N, C-alpha and C positions, 0 to 999 in steps of 0.2 A: 504493500500500500504506500502510495506517494505521500511524503511528509508535507503538511501544510506550511505555506510560507506567507510572511507578512510583507506584501509589496515586493519591489525589486530595487536593487541599488546597482549603480555602475561602478565597477572597480577598474581603474586604469592600471594595467600591468606595466612594469618598468620597461619592457621591450617596446612598448607602444608610446612612450613619452618622448617628446621632441622639443620642448621649450628650453632654450639656452639661458645662461645667466643674464645675458643682455635682454632677452625677451621678458624675463621675469622682472628685471630691474626697471625696464621701460614701463611695464604694466603698473608697477607700484609707484613710480614717479608720477605717471599720468593719473593715477588714482587720487593723488593729493595735489598735483600741480593743476589746480582748477579754480573755478570761481567760488565754489563753496569754501575752500580753504582760504582764499583771499578774503571772503566775507567774514569768516571766523577771526582772522587776523585783525580785521577792522573792528569787530566787536570787542576784542581783547585790548584794543588801543585805549579803551576806557580805564585800563590800569596804569597807563603811562608806559613809555618805551622800555624802561629797565625791568619792571615787574613782568610785562608781557613777554620780553625776551627770555627771561629765566624760566618762566612757566612753559614756554614753547619747548625748551630743551628738556626740562625735567619730565613733563607729562608726555612729550614725544618719545623719549628714550624708554620710559617705563611701559607705555602702551605698545610700542613696537617690539619690545622684547616679548610681550605676550603674543603679538602677531607672529613673530618668528616661531614661537612654541606651537601655536595653532597651525602654522604653515607646515611645520615638520610632520605633524600628524597626517596631513594630506600626502606628503611624500612617503611616509612609512607605510600607509595603508592603501593609497590610490583611491580614497573615498572622499566625497564632497563633505563640506563642513556640517551641514544639517543632518546628513545621513550618519555622521560620526556621533551626533548627540544621542543616537539610539542607545549607545552603550551606557551613557550616564543617566539619561532621563527615561529610558525604556523605549521600546519600538513605537508604542502609541504615545508615550510621554514626550517623544521628540517633536510632536506637533506643536507644543508650546514654544520652544525656541524657533521652530520653523515659522510660526505665525509672527513672532517678534521680528525675525529677520526679514520676512516678507514685507511687513509694514514699514520697518525702518529704511530698507533700501528703496522701496517705492517712494518713501518720503524724501530721501536724498536725491532721487532722480527728479522728483517734482521741484525741489529747491534749485537744483542746477538748471532745470528747464525754465523756471520762472526768471532766473537771472539772465539767461540767454535770450529769453523772449523779450525782456526789457531792452536788451541790446538791439534786437531786431526792430523794436519800436523806434529807437533812435535812428537806425538806418533808414526806415521808412519815412521818418521825419525829414531827413536830409535829402532823400531821393524824390519823395512824393509830396512832402509838405504835411504829412499826417501829424497830429499832435503826439508828443511822446507820452508814455504811460505815466500817470500821476497828474497830468493836465486834463482839462475838460475835453472829452472826445478821444482820450488816449487809449481807451479800452480796445478800440478796433485794432490798433497796432499790436497790443499785447496778445489778443486772441489769435491774430495772424501768426505771430511769433511762436506761440505754443503749438499750433498746427504744424508749422515748418519744422520745429525741433522734434516733434513726435515722429514725423516722416524720416528725419535724419537718424533718429534712434533705431527705428525698425531696420533701416538699411545697414546701419553700423553693426547690428547684432544678428543679421540675417543668417550668418553661417556659424553662429555660436562662438566657441573659443577661437576659431581661426580669424574671424573678422575682428574680434576684440584685439587680437595680437597685432593685426595689420594696422588698425586705426591708432593703437598706442604708439607704434613706431613712427608714424607720421606726426601725430599730435604732440609728442614730446619735443620735437624740434621747434614747432611753431610756438609752443608754450614758452620755451626759453627765450625766444626772440622777443615775445611780448613783454616778458618780465624785465629784460635788459632795457628795452625801449622805455617802459613805464618808469623804471628806476632813474634813467637818464633825465627824463622830463621832470620828474619830481624834484631832483636835486638841482635842476636849473632854477627852480622857483623858491625852494626852501633849503636852508643849510641843515646838515646833519646835527649840528650843535643845537639848533632851534628845536628839532624833533626830539632830541634826547631830553632837553630841559622842559619841554611843554608838559603841563599837568592839567588834565580835564577837571572841570569844576566838581566840587564835593558831591553835589546832588546827582551827578551822572557817573561818578567814579566806581569802578569795580574792584572788589577785594581780591587778594591772591587766591583764596579758596574758591571764590566764584569763577575766577579765570581757569583754575585747574579743572573744575567741573565742566565748564564749557568745552575745553580742549580735550579732556578725557572722553566725553561723550562723542565728540567728533572722531577721535582716533579709534576708539574701541569698536566703532561700526565696522572697521576693516578687519578686525580680528576674526569675526564670524564668517568672513569670506576667504580667509587665507587658503584653506584647503581646496576651495573650488578651483584655484589656479595652480597651486603647487603640486597637485597630483599629476600635472602634465610635465613636471620638471625632470630633466635628465639626471641631475646630480643633487646631492643633499645641500651643497652650498648655494645652489640656485633657489632652493626651497626655503632657505633660512636667512642667509646673509643678503640675498638680493631683495626680498621684501623689506627687511629691516633697514637697509641702507637707502633703498629707493623711496620708501614711504617717508623716512625722516628727511631726505633731501627735498622732496616735494613739499613736505609740511613746513620745514624751516624757511625755505625760500618764499613760499607763497603766503604763509601767515605773516612773515616779515614785510613783504610787499604790501599786504593789506593793512598792517599796522602803520607803516611809514606813510602810505598814501592817505589813510584816514586822518592821521595826525597832521600831515601837510595841508590837507583840505581844511582842518579845524583852524590851523594857524592862519591860513589865507582868509577864511571867512570870519575869524575872530571869535568863534565858539565851537564847542565839540558837539557833534550829533552822530551817533552810531548808525543812523539811517543812511549816512553818506558812505558807509562801508561798501555799498553795492558797487561792483566793478564798472558797470555801465555808467553809473552816476559819476564816479571818479574819472573815468576815461573821458566823459563829456566835459567835466569841469577843467580837465587838463588840456582839452582841445586835441585829443589824439585822433579823432575822426573815425571814418567808416572802417578803415583797415583794422583798427584795434577792436572794434565791435565784432568784426568777422572772426578774429582770433578768439575772442571770448566765446563766440558761438561754437567754434571748433573744440575749444578746451572743455566746454560743457558736454559735447558729444563724446569726447574721449573718457571723461569721468563717468558718464552715464552708461557707457559700454560695460564698465565694471559693475556699477550699481545694478543694472538690469540683469546682467548675467547671474549675479549673486541672488537677486530676488527670484529669478526663474529657477535657480538651483534649489532654493528653499521650497518653492511650489512643487517641484518634482518629488520631494521627500514626503509630500502630503497626499499625493495621488498616484495611482498606478497607471493612469491613462495618458498623461501628458509627458512627452519627451522634452528635452531641454529647450530646443529652438522654439516650438510652439508656446512653451511656458514663458519664454522671454518676450515673445510678441504679445501675449496676453497681459503680462505685468506692465509692458510699455503702454498699452491702451489704458489700463487702470491708472497708471502714473499721469497720463494726460489729463484725466478728469481731476485727480488730486491736485494738480498744478493750479487749478482755479480757486482752491481754498483761500489763499492769502488775499484774493480780490475782495473777499467779504469782511476783511479786517482793516482797521485804520492804517496799520503799517505792516510791512513784511517782517520787520525786525521782531515784533511781538510774537508772531507765529513761529519764527525761526528759533528764538530762545526757548519757547515752550516745547518745541519739538526736541531740542537738545536735552532739556531737562528730563523729558520722558525717556530718551535713549539711555541716559546715565542711570536712571532709576531701574529700568527693566532689563537692560542689556548687560550691565556690569556683573550682577550676581550670576546670570546665566553663563557668562564667560568663565567666571571663577570656578563654578561647578564643573564645567566642560573640561577645563585644563587640569583641575585637581584630580579628577577621576582618572585621566590618562597617565599623568606623570607621578602622582603621589600614591594612588591606589593600585593601578594596573601596571605600574613600572614600565610605561612606554610600550605595552604590548596589548593589542586587541585581537580577538579571534574573529576575523572578517566573515567566517562561515556562519557565525551566530547572529549576524546583523539582520537576517530576515526570518530566523527560525522561531516559530511560535512555541512557547514553553521552553525556550532555550535559555542561555546564560543571561541575555539582556531583556528577557520578557518580564522579569520581576513579578508584580501582581497585576494580572490582566493587561500586561503590556506597559505598565506605568511604574516607574521608580518613585514612590511617594516621598521618599527621603529627599530626593532632588527637588521635587515640586514644593514641598513644605519649606525646605531651607531657602529656596528661591523666594518664596512669598515672604518669609521672615526678613530676608535681606532687603527686599523691596520696601517693606514697611519701615525698616531701620534707616534706609536712605532718607525717607521723608523726615524721620525724627532727627537724624544727624544734621539735616538742613536747618534745624531750629537751634542748634548748639552754636553760639557765637564764635567760640575759639576754633571750631572746625570750619565754619564758613569763612573765617578770616585768615585761615592758614592752609590746611591741606585739602579742604573740600570733602564732600560726602562720598564721591564715587569710589575712590580706591579703598576707603575705610569700609564701606559696605561690601566690597569685593573680598577683602581680607576676612571679614566676618563670615561670609558665605562659604569660602574655602575651608576655614577652620571647622565650622559647624558640619559641613558635608563630610569631610574626612573622618572626624571623630565619630559621628553618628553611624556612618557606613561601616567603620571598623568594629564598633560595638555590636551592630546588628549581625555582622558576619560571624563575630566571635560567639554570639549566642545561638547560632544555628547548629 
């Protein structure tokens, strides 16, 4: 009698892997060298240059060490990120991290699409005289921009992993050109010493803890996508060092550009406004013209190629019927509708910061459990034959590891409580504290339950 199986998973065997160190490096530089990173850097400018810079380094290094660890899991097993959560959350329990991943990557795709659509509205203003978004009648240009970006996203991900690899190779060159150009123009108008010494007003200033939470939420989003790409890596160094170095390079460079540009705009205008963090707004104020807007559109496409592939991968873990490419197309269509959400709020910034806070709250504990299970409990060894077996090792109780679910819920609640503690808010932030709590609770309880069996 044939044994019953729970869904299917795709395992990429090592002889079928073809991505080089450069391919992986370019993918992860492109993942962070984009408008969303730029915008995050602008939001963090509310700390002032020195605090923002230190936060970028500390939060970036910590977050992407976690990325490298998650990415190695993909290389070791050949399995995608959300399929790997079956081992820690259970075959059915893995639906929880899959839903979180699906929502957050659709959200990131919508963020990048919205920013790029704003750039398209500026282009249409210059070419056709249409009002830019934010002005009366500007909605027409934004809607047109969202439709154009959605078509580009479907084309860029039409071949799955192959098309992502191609677009990242092209996009990384254009991204670097834009950043160099932007930096040159900024420093023509404002000196570096002015930027370093500028302090936003007290009523808009951000604490170090708040900045860490913002950046941690942004960075941790990529941790849950690491294995989706590194399972195609030829070598272990391509699966660990390439994501770590590439993601950090893209992060440091683009958050720094966002911070410097936003502070330069504040100095020029005489007041700080985080809403001016938007790359399209900055490019317009600096007079960079249509070419800069086109590059912003391209960088959004490169970043969303990674976002949409990760969202599609999460969806395939939740259904037997959809393969990766149809899943990517489906999440692209959903992301198109989600992109319109900020239109109904007074500012894009408010939606963006609420989105980041939600990511930190829900995603951090999930990642802590995911990594603690593989490295601390299972000692870097998973039995891949058990990933679809009902009543097997990873079935737990009715397909759910309730320890993981309960610990995750406790850590989520704890995150909210930590956000109320002044010294945490003012120093280390709530995200990494809640992750440490989740990892400790999970390992201790799992060891106790196994010992009692």
